[in-house]
Backbone as ProteinMPNN parsed JSONL, in Angstrom:
{"seq_chain_A": "XXXXXXXXXXXXXXXXXXXXXXXXXXXXXXXXXXXXXXXXXXXXXXXXXXXXXXXXXXXXXXXXXXXXXXXXXXXXXXXXXXXXXXXXXXXXXXXXXXXXXXXXXXXXXXXXXXXXXXXXXXXXXXXXXXXXXXXXXXXX", "coords_chain_A": {"N_chain_A": [[-27.263, -79.864, 71.128], [-27.091, -77.971, 68.469], [-26.781, -74.534, 67.11], [-28.27, -74.11, 65.12], [-30.118, -76.308, 64.885], [-31.336, -75.426, 67.055], [-33.06, -72.951, 66.423], [-34.79, -74.012, 64.372], [-36.407, -75.593, 65.935], [-37.609, -73.466, 67.295], [-38.814, -72.123, 65.475], [-40.417, -73.8, 64.588], [-42.321, -74.193, 66.967], [-43.292, -71.566, 67.054], [-44.898, -71.662, 64.889], [-46.738, -73.849, 65.669], [-47.497, -72.346, 67.867], [-48.772, -70.108, 66.758], [-50.913, -71.346, 65.138], [-52.375, -71.979, 67.198], [-53.042, -70.005, 68.838], [-54.61, -68.795, 66.873], [-57.053, -70.74, 66.662], [-57.823, -70.589, 69.356], [-58.015, -67.923, 69.841], [-60.007, -67.431, 67.959], [-62.241, -68.739, 69.215], [-62.343, -67.372, 71.57], [-63.096, -64.724, 70.494], [-65.335, -65.364, 69.368], [-67.346, -64.911, 71.398], [-70.419, -63.414, 72.791], [-71.415, -60.107, 71.366], [-71.525, -58.334, 73.736], [-69.928, -59.487, 75.604], [-67.546, -59.791, 74.633], [-63.949, -59.353, 74.45], [-62.243, -56.139, 73.221], [-59.596, -56.234, 71.165], [-56.611, -54.552, 71.252], [-57.572, -51.936, 72.036], [-56.188, -50.322, 74.175], [-57.483, -51.095, 76.67], [-57.281, -52.898, 79.483], [-59.15, -55.956, 79.35], [-61.152, -58.779, 80.021], [-59.892, -61.923, 78.879], [-57.59, -61.405, 77.611], [-54.036, -60.331, 77.108], [-52.139, -57.933, 78.908], [-49.972, -55.731, 78.778], [-47.793, -53.495, 80.225], [-46.188, -49.863, 80.763], [-45.133, -49.048, 83.1], [-44.444, -49.836, 86.48], [-46.783, -51.64, 88.46], [-48.942, -51.658, 87.226], [-49.338, -49.401, 85.43], [-48.984, -46.394, 83.443], [-48.674, -46.323, 80.007], [-50.312, -49.113, 77.838], [-50.626, -52.135, 76.287], [-53.006, -54.362, 74.885], [-54.097, -57.586, 73.936], [-54.021, -60.338, 72.067], [-52.009, -62.059, 70.403], [-49.206, -63.368, 68.841], [-45.778, -61.604, 69.134], [-43.297, -61.113, 67.361], [-41.098, -59.148, 67.21], [-40.92, -56.643, 69.065], [-40.059, -54.056, 68.716], [-41.433, -53.3, 66.435], [-44.051, -52.529, 67.398], [-46.404, -50.803, 68.901], [-47.425, -48.987, 72.233], [-50.851, -48.36, 73.007], [-52.824, -45.721, 73.316], [-50.673, -44.64, 72.092], [-48.483, -44.116, 69.525], [-45.774, -43.302, 69.206], [-44.642, -44.584, 71.132], [-42.739, -47.359, 71.636], [-43.161, -51.06, 72.214], [-40.779, -52.431, 72.689], [-38.307, -53.421, 74.769], [-39.66, -51.876, 77.076], [-41.147, -53.007, 78.988], [-42.625, -53.14, 82.062], [-44.866, -54.318, 83.974], [-47.258, -57.126, 83.932], [-50.356, -58.276, 82.827], [-52.03, -61.441, 82.812], [-54.881, -62.616, 81.501], [-55.632, -64.877, 80.414], [-56.474, -68.221, 78.962], [-54.108, -69.204, 78.163], [-50.313, -69.721, 78.496], [-47.928, -67.266, 78.379], [-44.758, -66.535, 76.627], [-42.038, -64.311, 77.084], [-39.455, -62.892, 75.471], [-36.082, -61.92, 75.512], [-34.844, -61.06, 73.274], [-35.536, -60.212, 69.759], [-37.629, -62.278, 67.635], [-38.018, -64.789, 69.387], [-35.626, -65.434, 70.828], [-32.967, -65.672, 73.254], [-33.242, -65.38, 76.82], [-36.141, -66.441, 78.542], [-39.365, -65.105, 79.859], [-41.802, -66.425, 81.669], [-45.107, -66.346, 81.626], [-48.144, -67.805, 83.272], [-51.188, -68.815, 82.814], [-53.905, -66.633, 83.607], [-52.56, -64.919, 85.276], [-50.61, -62.387, 87.179], [-48.367, -59.966, 87.345], [-47.108, -57.298, 89.131], [-44.839, -55.968, 88.83], [-42.153, -56.83, 87.103], [-39.245, -56.894, 88.26], [-35.86, -56.141, 88.541], [-34.326, -57.806, 87.191], [-35.545, -58.266, 84.768], [-36.859, -56.164, 84.044], [-37.849, -53.693, 81.557], [-36.594, -55.284, 79.412], [-37.795, -56.941, 77.387], [-38.218, -58.262, 74.234], [-39.79, -59.787, 72.314], [-42.553, -62.053, 71.916], [-44.163, -65.125, 72.679], [-47.103, -67.202, 72.363], [-48.428, -69.879, 74.255], [-51.179, -72.219, 74.029], [-53.317, -74.32, 75.444], [-54.829, -77.126, 74.153]], "CA_chain_A": [[-27.858, -79.577, 69.98], [-26.243, -76.578, 67.931], [-27.688, -73.271, 67.165], [-29.212, -74.191, 64.017], [-31.342, -76.902, 65.471], [-32.682, -74.536, 68.118], [-33.426, -72.033, 65.822], [-35.382, -74.852, 63.773], [-37.477, -75.898, 67.01], [-38.352, -71.936, 67.714], [-39.543, -71.927, 64.41], [-41.711, -74.982, 64.771], [-42.851, -73.805, 67.998], [-43.939, -70.297, 66.668], [-46.055, -72.034, 64.111], [-47.802, -74.482, 66.178], [-48.409, -71.309, 68.533], [-49.706, -69.104, 65.826], [-52.033, -72.064, 64.868], [-53.09, -72.386, 68.461], [-53.57, -68.743, 69.045], [-55.738, -68.564, 65.868], [-57.97, -71.12, 67.134], [-58.533, -70.247, 71.064], [-58.408, -66.465, 69.665], [-61.32, -67.534, 67.312], [-63.159, -69.307, 70.076], [-62.462, -66.092, 72.433], [-63.537, -63.665, 69.963], [-66.601, -65.663, 69.165], [-68.434, -64.732, 72.191], [-71.307, -62.223, 72.098], [-70.518, -58.667, 71.623], [-71.73, -57.935, 74.989], [-68.915, -60.046, 76.558], [-66.101, -60.016, 73.94], [-63.003, -58.299, 74.496], [-62.0, -55.452, 72.139], [-58.259, -56.186, 71.305], [-55.982, -53.346, 70.817], [-58.115, -50.516, 72.535], [-55.852, -49.781, 75.219], [-58.206, -51.203, 77.697], [-57.252, -54.467, 79.602], [-60.056, -56.575, 79.346], [-60.841, -60.214, 80.009], [-59.378, -62.586, 77.832], [-56.535, -60.594, 76.947], [-53.051, -59.932, 78.072], [-51.993, -56.542, 78.687], [-48.28, -55.173, 78.965], [-47.674, -52.05, 81.009], [-45.069, -49.432, 80.376], [-44.58, -48.717, 84.415], [-44.858, -51.017, 87.441], [-48.322, -51.36, 89.254], [-50.026, -51.479, 85.892], [-49.185, -47.873, 85.118], [-48.416, -45.809, 82.058], [-49.076, -46.826, 78.435], [-50.727, -50.305, 78.029], [-50.919, -52.751, 75.034], [-53.635, -55.285, 75.095], [-53.947, -58.211, 72.904], [-53.79, -62.078, 72.1], [-51.177, -62.454, 69.269], [-47.673, -63.325, 69.118], [-45.079, -60.452, 68.683], [-41.954, -61.679, 66.855], [-40.299, -58.214, 67.141], [-41.358, -55.583, 69.811], [-39.411, -52.642, 68.068], [-42.56, -52.857, 65.347], [-45.514, -52.349, 67.902], [-46.922, -49.593, 69.855], [-48.6, -49.144, 73.294], [-52.307, -48.001, 72.537], [-52.882, -45.066, 71.963], [-49.482, -43.847, 72.019], [-47.857, -44.689, 68.402], [-44.42, -43.009, 69.368], [-43.72, -45.443, 72.33], [-42.671, -49.023, 71.488], [-43.062, -52.057, 73.27], [-39.433, -53.087, 72.777], [-37.46, -52.882, 75.977], [-40.057, -51.045, 77.93], [-42.276, -53.432, 79.767], [-42.135, -53.34, 83.744], [-45.873, -54.758, 84.686], [-48.106, -57.671, 83.288], [-51.315, -59.152, 83.238], [-52.316, -62.447, 81.831], [-56.212, -62.987, 81.892], [-56.012, -65.63, 79.081], [-56.088, -69.774, 79.426], [-52.664, -69.645, 77.545], [-48.967, -69.177, 78.956], [-46.793, -66.778, 77.25], [-43.509, -66.368, 77.142], [-41.694, -62.86, 76.642], [-38.106, -63.201, 75.317], [-35.125, -60.588, 75.727], [-34.554, -60.67, 72.023], [-36.513, -60.13, 68.83], [-37.906, -63.565, 67.248], [-38.011, -65.562, 70.299], [-34.006, -65.494, 71.036], [-32.396, -65.303, 74.51], [-33.808, -65.857, 78.019], [-37.664, -66.011, 78.575], [-39.951, -64.974, 81.394], [-42.903, -67.42, 81.64], [-46.515, -65.989, 82.52], [-49.18, -68.783, 83.289], [-52.643, -68.359, 82.639], [-54.554, -65.876, 84.52], [-51.768, -64.436, 86.563], [-50.367, -61.014, 86.893], [-47.155, -59.615, 88.211], [-46.829, -55.908, 89.058], [-43.184, -55.442, 88.754], [-41.355, -58.096, 86.759], [-38.121, -56.945, 88.862], [-34.721, -55.477, 88.076], [-33.339, -58.761, 86.174], [-36.417, -58.376, 83.542], [-37.405, -54.798, 83.65], [-37.253, -53.121, 80.112], [-35.716, -56.346, 78.692], [-38.64, -57.777, 76.352], [-38.335, -57.795, 72.715], [-40.719, -60.772, 71.393], [-43.963, -62.505, 72.663], [-44.9, -66.069, 72.203], [-48.371, -67.756, 73.222], [-48.847, -71.445, 74.169], [-52.326, -72.382, 74.558], [-53.802, -75.557, 75.458], [-56.004, -77.607, 72.854]], "C_chain_A": [[-27.124, -78.067, 69.689], [-27.39, -75.695, 67.697], [-29.121, -73.35, 66.089], [-30.214, -74.923, 64.22], [-32.187, -76.517, 66.48], [-33.482, -73.74, 67.502], [-34.876, -72.778, 64.619], [-36.487, -75.136, 64.867], [-38.07, -74.655, 67.284], [-39.208, -71.896, 66.635], [-40.987, -72.562, 64.437], [-42.572, -74.69, 65.786], [-43.659, -72.604, 67.763], [-45.082, -70.789, 65.937], [-47.176, -72.598, 64.349], [-48.583, -73.227, 67.12], [-49.582, -70.503, 67.772], [-50.886, -69.998, 65.704], [-53.059, -72.111, 66.172], [-53.705, -71.123, 69.044], [-54.913, -68.451, 68.271], [-57.039, -69.461, 66.355], [-58.574, -70.795, 68.609], [-58.716, -68.593, 70.449], [-59.548, -66.372, 68.891], [-62.25, -67.74, 68.272], [-63.235, -68.099, 71.208], [-63.421, -65.098, 71.703], [-65.232, -64.093, 69.302], [-67.906, -65.567, 70.126], [-69.359, -63.805, 71.807], [-70.77, -60.911, 72.16], [-70.583, -58.165, 72.932], [-70.415, -58.248, 76.09], [-67.735, -60.009, 75.851], [-65.313, -59.011, 74.16], [-62.521, -57.277, 73.319], [-60.429, -55.506, 72.194], [-57.626, -55.01, 70.963], [-56.973, -52.128, 70.931], [-57.425, -49.898, 73.445], [-56.589, -49.946, 76.82], [-58.026, -52.735, 78.107], [-58.612, -55.097, 80.007], [-60.095, -58.168, 79.701], [-60.627, -60.837, 78.743], [-58.447, -62.203, 76.768], [-55.343, -60.672, 78.051], [-52.814, -58.897, 77.752], [-50.428, -56.356, 79.379], [-48.265, -53.682, 79.235], [-46.249, -51.571, 80.869], [-44.341, -49.483, 81.826], [-45.144, -49.927, 85.36], [-46.423, -50.645, 87.941], [-49.189, -51.365, 88.359], [-50.432, -50.091, 85.984], [-48.779, -47.545, 83.81], [-49.425, -46.426, 81.027], [-49.557, -48.293, 78.576], [-50.933, -50.888, 76.476], [-51.658, -53.827, 75.566], [-53.843, -56.16, 73.754], [-53.948, -59.498, 73.194], [-53.192, -62.46, 70.701], [-49.883, -62.364, 69.614], [-46.943, -62.092, 68.718], [-43.647, -61.031, 68.332], [-40.905, -60.51, 67.563], [-41.076, -56.736, 67.692], [-41.334, -54.207, 69.354], [-40.798, -52.123, 67.189], [-43.98, -52.804, 65.979], [-45.661, -51.413, 68.907], [-47.62, -49.721, 70.946], [-49.891, -48.38, 72.477], [-52.684, -46.649, 73.677], [-51.698, -44.385, 71.773], [-48.482, -44.544, 70.809], [-46.242, -44.43, 68.5], [-43.7, -44.102, 70.273], [-43.687, -46.793, 72.09], [-42.599, -50.048, 72.54], [-41.668, -52.647, 73.656], [-38.665, -52.385, 73.864], [-38.135, -51.705, 76.943], [-41.301, -51.631, 78.68], [-41.95, -53.774, 81.081], [-43.365, -54.332, 84.262], [-46.662, -55.739, 83.647], [-48.985, -58.25, 83.716], [-51.791, -60.333, 82.053], [-53.84, -62.974, 82.002], [-56.739, -63.913, 80.432], [-55.999, -67.103, 79.598], [-54.822, -70.133, 78.873], [-51.645, -69.091, 78.286], [-48.531, -68.506, 77.817], [-45.672, -66.759, 77.705], [-42.758, -64.898, 76.476], [-39.937, -63.299, 76.404], [-37.242, -61.886, 75.362], [-34.744, -60.311, 74.472], [-35.372, -60.569, 71.145], [-36.272, -61.622, 68.328], [-37.365, -64.442, 68.013], [-36.426, -66.149, 70.734], [-33.907, -65.1, 72.323], [-33.339, -66.129, 75.48], [-35.3, -65.462, 77.87], [-38.366, -66.05, 79.829], [-41.274, -65.431, 80.862], [-44.116, -66.412, 82.4], [-47.619, -67.075, 82.299], [-50.369, -68.079, 83.078], [-53.342, -67.688, 83.832], [-53.861, -65.566, 86.082], [-51.273, -63.153, 86.299], [-49.202, -60.84, 87.892], [-46.91, -57.76, 88.187], [-45.542, -55.026, 88.813], [-42.42, -56.842, 88.542], [-39.809, -58.093, 87.308], [-36.83, -56.57, 87.926], [-34.052, -56.509, 86.876], [-34.201, -58.726, 84.902], [-36.805, -56.844, 82.908], [-36.853, -54.169, 82.31], [-36.601, -53.634, 79.473], [-36.342, -56.945, 77.433], [-38.697, -57.117, 75.044], [-39.058, -58.577, 71.748], [-41.819, -61.537, 72.536], [-44.482, -63.936, 72.066], [-46.072, -66.516, 73.219], [-48.364, -69.252, 73.105], [-50.212, -71.787, 74.899], [-52.768, -73.961, 74.473], [-54.786, -76.013, 74.345], [-57.369, -77.464, 73.595]], "O_chain_A": [[-26.723, -77.267, 70.535], [-28.575, -75.916, 67.95], [-30.283, -72.949, 66.142], [-31.309, -74.489, 63.862], [-33.296, -76.947, 66.796], [-34.649, -73.687, 67.892], [-35.769, -72.057, 64.174], [-37.616, -74.808, 64.502], [-39.263, -74.762, 67.565], [-40.39, -71.627, 66.85], [-42.131, -72.116, 64.355], [-43.749, -74.939, 65.527], [-44.773, -72.596, 68.286], [-46.206, -70.416, 66.271], [-48.264, -72.36, 63.825], [-49.803, -73.072, 67.178], [-50.771, -70.326, 68.033], [-51.941, -69.53, 66.131], [-54.28, -72.253, 66.107], [-54.765, -71.17, 69.668], [-55.966, -68.031, 68.75], [-58.099, -68.84, 66.431], [-59.785, -70.79, 68.829], [-59.805, -68.099, 70.744], [-60.206, -65.337, 69.0], [-63.186, -66.94, 68.279], [-64.342, -67.946, 71.724], [-64.439, -64.698, 72.268], [-66.069, -63.289, 68.89], [-69.053, -65.936, 69.875], [-69.303, -63.319, 70.678], [-69.82, -60.599, 72.877], [-69.612, -57.503, 73.298], [-70.028, -57.559, 77.034], [-66.738, -60.227, 76.539], [-65.729, -57.853, 74.118], [-62.431, -57.89, 72.256], [-59.878, -54.922, 73.126], [-58.306, -54.332, 70.193], [-57.147, -51.394, 69.959], [-57.882, -48.793, 73.737], [-56.383, -49.246, 77.811], [-58.433, -53.664, 77.41], [-59.14, -54.689, 81.041], [-59.029, -58.781, 79.645], [-61.077, -60.401, 77.683], [-58.423, -62.48, 75.568], [-55.42, -60.919, 79.255], [-53.048, -58.517, 76.605], [-50.0, -56.898, 80.399], [-48.711, -52.831, 78.465], [-45.277, -52.326, 80.838], [-43.172, -49.865, 81.895], [-46.028, -50.734, 85.071], [-47.025, -49.582, 87.789], [-50.336, -51.051, 88.679], [-51.485, -49.646, 86.44], [-48.247, -48.39, 83.09], [-50.566, -46.862, 81.18], [-49.132, -48.795, 79.617], [-51.355, -50.156, 75.58], [-51.232, -54.357, 76.592], [-53.784, -55.628, 72.645], [-53.89, -59.903, 74.355], [-53.866, -63.132, 69.92], [-49.399, -61.576, 70.427], [-47.535, -61.435, 67.862], [-42.939, -61.391, 69.272], [-40.025, -60.869, 68.346], [-41.656, -55.934, 66.96], [-42.226, -53.37, 69.495], [-41.204, -50.961, 67.181], [-44.979, -52.989, 65.284], [-44.819, -51.38, 69.805], [-48.534, -50.544, 70.885], [-49.728, -47.888, 71.361], [-52.763, -46.89, 74.882], [-51.834, -43.333, 71.149], [-47.743, -45.468, 71.149], [-45.471, -45.223, 67.96], [-42.517, -44.432, 70.193], [-44.702, -47.433, 72.367], [-42.026, -49.869, 73.615], [-41.446, -53.23, 74.718], [-38.415, -51.182, 73.932], [-37.473, -50.815, 77.476], [-42.289, -50.953, 78.96], [-41.083, -54.619, 81.307], [-42.97, -55.228, 85.008], [-46.779, -55.291, 82.507], [-48.884, -58.823, 84.801], [-51.882, -60.183, 80.835], [-53.925, -63.913, 82.794], [-57.719, -63.764, 79.702], [-55.498, -67.251, 80.712], [-54.397, -71.275, 79.046], [-51.878, -67.997, 78.802], [-48.632, -68.867, 76.644], [-45.391, -66.909, 78.894], [-43.056, -64.551, 75.333], [-39.34, -63.997, 77.224], [-37.824, -60.808, 75.235], [-34.219, -59.203, 74.37], [-36.451, -60.895, 71.64], [-35.193, -62.201, 68.451], [-36.33, -64.995, 67.64], [-36.252, -67.353, 70.922], [-34.668, -64.207, 72.695], [-33.99, -67.136, 75.202], [-35.691, -64.463, 77.268], [-38.092, -66.834, 80.738], [-41.798, -64.972, 79.847], [-43.999, -65.873, 83.501], [-48.004, -67.243, 81.143], [-50.483, -66.856, 83.17], [-53.318, -68.21, 84.947], [-54.198, -65.751, 87.251], [-51.475, -62.717, 85.166], [-49.092, -61.411, 88.978], [-46.556, -57.156, 87.174], [-45.365, -53.817, 88.664], [-42.142, -57.691, 89.389], [-39.079, -59.028, 86.981], [-36.855, -56.717, 86.704], [-33.426, -56.113, 85.892], [-33.64, -59.151, 83.891], [-36.978, -56.495, 81.74], [-35.657, -54.134, 82.02], [-35.837, -52.974, 78.767], [-35.639, -57.397, 76.529], [-39.037, -55.974, 74.739], [-39.07, -58.27, 70.556], [-41.754, -61.485, 73.764], [-45.171, -63.921, 71.046], [-46.097, -66.325, 74.435], [-48.303, -69.818, 72.014], [-50.363, -71.669, 76.115], [-52.538, -74.667, 73.491], [-55.465, -75.195, 73.725], [-58.421, -77.716, 73.007]]}, "name": "protein", "num_of_chains": 1, "seq": "XXXXXXXXXXXXXXXXXXXXXXXXXXXXXXXXXXXXXXXXXXXXXXXXXXXXXXXXXXXXXXXXXXXXXXXXXXXXXXXXXXXXXXXXXXXXXXXXXXXXXXXXXXXXXXXXXXXXXXXXXXXXXXXXXXXXXXXXXXXX"}
């Protein structure tokens, strides 16, 4: 398959993923206020993924449940001057979804897979500070 075909498949996968995340995210957000996670508050809560700047779940944190086509445009909470791009070392996935972190923007290049309800305190030297985009794949 040529590069044009691969890009078309990536765009289709991204569109399907956005739809699935909207459905699952809506179901998750539909919980009662007492148990609903507050996305984007810098606190890693149930039913969110969390991206950490340093190993061992330390440093700045980004918490959410959205795709990120270009991490150069997204900051850690509450540090608006520190971007996610090429700065992630540890990850928590407390969602029913698998997510894929790519080494280039727009879901290009090699990808690191995080299955549902897993965590890694250190992504390792091969992946450390290399992620630039994130896709989410949720079951129906």
